[in-house]
C-alpha atoms as an extended CHARMM CRD file, in Angstrom:
* protein
*
        58  EXT
         1         1  MET       CA             -7.9130000000       30.6890000000       -9.0350000000  PROA      1               0.0000000000
         2         2  ALA       CA             -6.9210000000       28.4910000000      -11.9130000000  PROA      2               0.0000000000
         3         3  THR       CA             -8.1010000000       24.9040000000      -11.8600000000  PROA      3               0.0000000000
         4         4  THR       CA             -4.5470000000       23.5620000000      -11.8980000000  PROA      4               0.0000000000
         5         5  THR       CA             -3.5860000000       25.7440000000       -8.9470000000  PROA      5               0.0000000000
         6         6  ALA       CA             -6.6550000000       24.6500000000       -6.9620000000  PROA      6               0.0000000000
         7         7  LYS       CA             -5.9410000000       20.9850000000       -7.6500000000  PROA      7               0.0000000000
         8         8  THR       CA             -2.2950000000       21.4050000000       -6.6730000000  PROA      8               0.0000000000
         9         9  GLN       CA             -3.2020000000       23.1360000000       -3.4320000000  PROA      9               0.0000000000
        10        10  LEU       CA             -5.7890000000       20.4760000000       -2.5900000000  PROA      10              0.0000000000
        11        11  LEU       CA             -3.2690000000       17.6910000000       -3.2350000000  PROA      11              0.0000000000
        12        12  ASP       CA             -0.7080000000       19.4470000000       -1.0370000000  PROA      12              0.0000000000
        13        13  LEU       CA             -3.1880000000       19.6980000000        1.8200000000  PROA      13              0.0000000000
        14        14  LEU       CA             -4.2800000000       16.0790000000        1.4420000000  PROA      14              0.0000000000
        15        15  THR       CA             -0.7740000000       14.6540000000        1.3100000000  PROA      15              0.0000000000
        16        16  GLU       CA              0.8180000000       16.9520000000        3.9290000000  PROA      16              0.0000000000
        17        17  PRO       CA              0.3110000000       14.3970000000        6.7600000000  PROA      17              0.0000000000
        18        18  LEU       CA              2.1110000000       11.7630000000        4.6560000000  PROA      18              0.0000000000
        19        19  LYS       CA              5.2960000000       13.7960000000        4.1480000000  PROA      19              0.0000000000
        20        20  GLY       CA              8.3070000000       12.0230000000        5.5530000000  PROA      20              0.0000000000
        21        21  CYS       CA              6.6270000000        8.6180000000        5.4980000000  PROA      21              0.0000000000
        22        22  LYS       CA              8.0880000000        5.7250000000        3.5570000000  PROA      22              0.0000000000
        23        23  GLY       CA              5.9870000000        4.8220000000        0.5680000000  PROA      23              0.0000000000
        24        24  LEU       CA              4.7520000000        8.3870000000        0.0650000000  PROA      24              0.0000000000
        25        25  HSD       CA              4.8400000000        8.0660000000       -3.7030000000  PROA      25              0.0000000000
        26        26  VAL       CA              2.4990000000        5.0800000000       -3.6520000000  PROA      26              0.0000000000
        27        27  ASP       CA              0.1520000000        6.6110000000       -1.0610000000  PROA      27              0.0000000000
        28        28  GLN       CA              0.0080000000        9.8970000000       -2.9580000000  PROA      28              0.0000000000
        29        29  GLN       CA             -1.1910000000        8.3040000000       -6.1910000000  PROA      29              0.0000000000
        30        30  HSD       CA             -4.6870000000        7.4880000000       -4.9250000000  PROA      30              0.0000000000
        31        31  PRO       CA             -5.6800000000       11.0250000000       -3.8550000000  PROA      31              0.0000000000
        32        32  MET       CA             -3.9620000000       12.4720000000       -6.9260000000  PROA      32              0.0000000000
        33        33  ARG       CA             -6.1110000000       10.3810000000       -9.2770000000  PROA      33              0.0000000000
        34        34  ARG       CA             -9.2840000000       11.2770000000       -7.3770000000  PROA      34              0.0000000000
        35        35  VAL       CA             -8.5250000000       15.0160000000       -7.3870000000  PROA      35              0.0000000000
        36        36  MET       CA             -7.6220000000       15.0410000000      -11.0760000000  PROA      36              0.0000000000
        37        37  ARG       CA            -10.9820000000       13.4680000000      -11.9310000000  PROA      37              0.0000000000
        38        38  MET       CA            -13.0020000000       15.9380000000       -9.8250000000  PROA      38              0.0000000000
        39        39  PRO       CA            -14.9480000000       18.7670000000      -11.4420000000  PROA      39              0.0000000000
        40        40  ASP       CA            -13.4210000000       22.2190000000      -10.9270000000  PROA      40              0.0000000000
        41        41  ARG       CA            -16.1930000000       23.4400000000       -8.6080000000  PROA      41              0.0000000000
        42        42  LYS       CA            -15.8960000000       20.3890000000       -6.3610000000  PROA      42              0.0000000000
        43        43  VAL       CA            -12.1100000000       20.8730000000       -6.0690000000  PROA      43              0.0000000000
        44        44  ARG       CA            -12.5780000000       24.4920000000       -5.0150000000  PROA      44              0.0000000000
        45        45  ASP       CA            -15.2680000000       23.5000000000       -2.5050000000  PROA      45              0.0000000000
        46        46  HSD       CA            -13.0240000000       20.8530000000       -0.9400000000  PROA      46              0.0000000000
        47        47  LEU       CA            -10.1190000000       23.2810000000       -0.8700000000  PROA      47              0.0000000000
        48        48  ASP       CA            -12.2280000000       25.9080000000        0.8960000000  PROA      48              0.0000000000
        49        49  GLN       CA            -13.4270000000       23.3400000000        3.4650000000  PROA      49              0.0000000000
        50        50  LEU       CA             -9.8870000000       22.1530000000        4.2030000000  PROA      50              0.0000000000
        51        51  LYS       CA             -8.5690000000       25.6820000000        4.5710000000  PROA      51              0.0000000000
        52        52  ALA       CA            -11.4720000000       26.5990000000        6.8640000000  PROA      52              0.0000000000
        53        53  SER       CA            -10.9510000000       23.5340000000        9.0670000000  PROA      53              0.0000000000
        54        54  HSD       CA             -7.2020000000       24.1270000000        9.1860000000  PROA      54              0.0000000000
        55        55  CYS       CA             -7.6790000000       27.7730000000       10.2440000000  PROA      55              0.0000000000
        56        56  SER       CA            -10.2190000000       26.8400000000       12.9080000000  PROA      56              0.0000000000
        57        57  ARG       CA             -7.7150000000       24.4590000000       14.5330000000  PROA      57              0.0000000000
        58        58  THR       CA             -5.0010000000       27.0890000000       14.9840000000  PROA      58              0.0000000000
């Protein structure tokens, strides 16, 4: 998976609960900056953990 794709997917998962909320653009900026600064391996690890926790809840 390309780094950009992994970062995009991670951001989508992190901001999904905020969709439909007023002020989403402001709230989204903090996680976006943190994800963009993360090393590639860490992004993929976080993405794997989020996907695993999401699948275990369904």
